[in-house]
C-alpha positions as CSV (number, residue, x, y, z in Angstrom):
1,X,14.5,6.2,-10.6
2,X,12.3,6.1,-7.5
3,X,13.0,3.9,-4.5
4,X,10.2,2.8,-2.3
5,X,10.6,1.7,1.3
6,X,7.6,0.3,3.2
7,X,7.4,0.3,7.0
8,X,4.7,-0.2,9.7
9,X,4.0,-4.0,9.3
10,X,3.9,-6.4,12.1
11,X,1.8,-8.7,14.2
12,X,-1.6,-7.6,15.3
13,X,-4.7,-9.2,16.8
14,X,-7.9,-9.6,14.8
15,X,-9.9,-6.5,15.0
16,X,-6.8,-4.4,15.5
17,X,-5.2,-1.5,13.4
18,X,-2.0,-0.8,11.6
19,X,-0.7,2.0,9.5
20,X,1.7,1.2,6.7
21,X,4.0,3.9,5.2
22,X,5.7,4.0,1.9
23,X,8.5,6.5,1.7
24,X,9.8,7.4,-1.8
25,X,13.3,8.6,-2.6
26,X,12.0,11.0,-5.2
27,X,9.0,13.2,-6.1
28,X,5.8,11.2,-6.4
29,X,3.2,13.8,-7.1
30,X,2.6,12.7,-10.6
31,X,2.5,9.1,-9.8
32,X,-0.4,6.8,-9.2
33,X,0.5,5.1,-5.9
34,X,-0.8,1.7,-4.8
35,X,-0.7,-0.9,-2.1
36,X,-0.7,-4.5,-3.2
37,X,-0.5,-7.7,-1.0
38,X,0.5,-11.2,-1.6
39,X,-0.3,-14.1,0.7
40,X,1.7,-17.3,0.6
41,X,0.9,-19.4,-2.5
42,X,-1.3,-16.7,-3.9
43,X,-0.9,-14.0,-6.6
44,X,-0.2,-10.4,-5.8
45,X,-3.4,-8.4,-5.7
46,X,-4.3,-4.7,-5.6
47,X,-5.5,-3.6,-2.2
48,X,-5.9,0.2,-2.7
49,X,-4.8,2.9,-5.2
50,X,-4.7,6.6,-5.1
51,X,-4.2,8.7,-8.3
52,X,-2.1,11.8,-8.7
53,X,-5.3,13.8,-8.3
54,X,-6.3,12.0,-5.1
55,X,-9.0,9.6,-6.4
56,X,-9.1,6.3,-4.6
57,X,-10.2,2.8,-5.3
58,X,-10.2,-0.2,-3.1
59,X,-10.5,-4.0,-3.4
60,X,-14.0,-5.1,-2.3
61,X,-12.4,-7.2,0.6
62,X,-11.0,-4.0,2.3
63,X,-13.6,-1.4,1.3
64,X,-14.7,0.4,4.4
65,X,-11.8,-1.0,6.6
66,X,-8.7,0.4,4.8
67,X,-7.9,4.0,3.8
68,X,-5.1,5.0,1.4
69,X,-3.7,8.6,1.6
70,X,-0.7,10.5,0.3
71,X,1.4,13.4,1.5
72,X,3.2,14.7,-1.6
73,X,5.2,17.1,0.5
74,X,6.8,14.2,2.3
75,X,6.8,11.9,-0.7
76,X,5.0,9.4,1.4
77,X,1.9,7.2,0.9
78,X,-0.1,5.5,3.8
79,X,-2.4,2.7,4.2
80,X,-4.5,2.8,7.3
81,X,-5.9,-0.6,8.1
82,X,-8.7,-1.1,10.6
83,X,-10.8,-4.1,11.8
84,X,-8.1,-6.4,10.6
85,X,-8.8,-10.0,9.9
86,X,-6.7,-13.1,9.6
87,X,-7.3,-13.1,5.9
88,X,-5.5,-9.7,5.7
89,X,-2.2,-11.5,6.5
90,X,0.2,-11.0,3.7
91,X,3.3,-9.2,2.5
92,X,2.2,-5.6,1.6
93,X,3.9,-3.9,-1.3
94,X,4.0,-0.3,-2.4
95,X,3.9,0.7,-6.0
96,X,4.5,3.9,-8.0
97,X,3.2,4.0,-11.5
98,X,3.4,6.7,-14.1
99,X,2.7,6.7,-17.8
100,X,3.9,9.7,-19.8
101,X,4.7,8.1,-23.1
102,X,7.1,5.8,-21.3
103,X,6.1,3.6,-18.4
104,X,7.7,4.2,-15.0
105,X,6.8,1.5,-12.6
106,X,8.5,1.0,-9.2
107,X,8.0,-1.5,-6.4
108,X,9.1,-1.6,-2.8
109,X,10.5,-4.7,-1.0
110,X,7.4,-5.2,1.1
111,X,6.4,-5.4,4.7
112,X,4.8,-8.3,6.5
113,X,1.4,-8.0,8.1
114,X,0.3,-10.9,10.2
115,X,-3.1,-10.9,11.9
116,X,-3.4,-13.6,14.4
117,X,-4.5,-14.1,18.1
């Protein structure tokens, strides 16, 4: 069982930056880690993902503005968000996903990011 706790959300002006953190209660080095977001009335969508080997992929809407990284020694994943736009406003969730014959899939409780002037 892995528990995930997100932090770093808040209110920021358009064009600003935030760094989200996702701290895991257990070892995550074998997990693919992802950040998802859900705006009111919309589905939860993938924002960025980083595999156990460090490969990354991003949603088109955040490519070039957001960067996902991981520190396995600290069991923590980060999402660096730059040039924030009002449409980035959402609850951001962290996910840990592992398939080794059985599926291990864990989610955090989310952190609110609001981009507004």
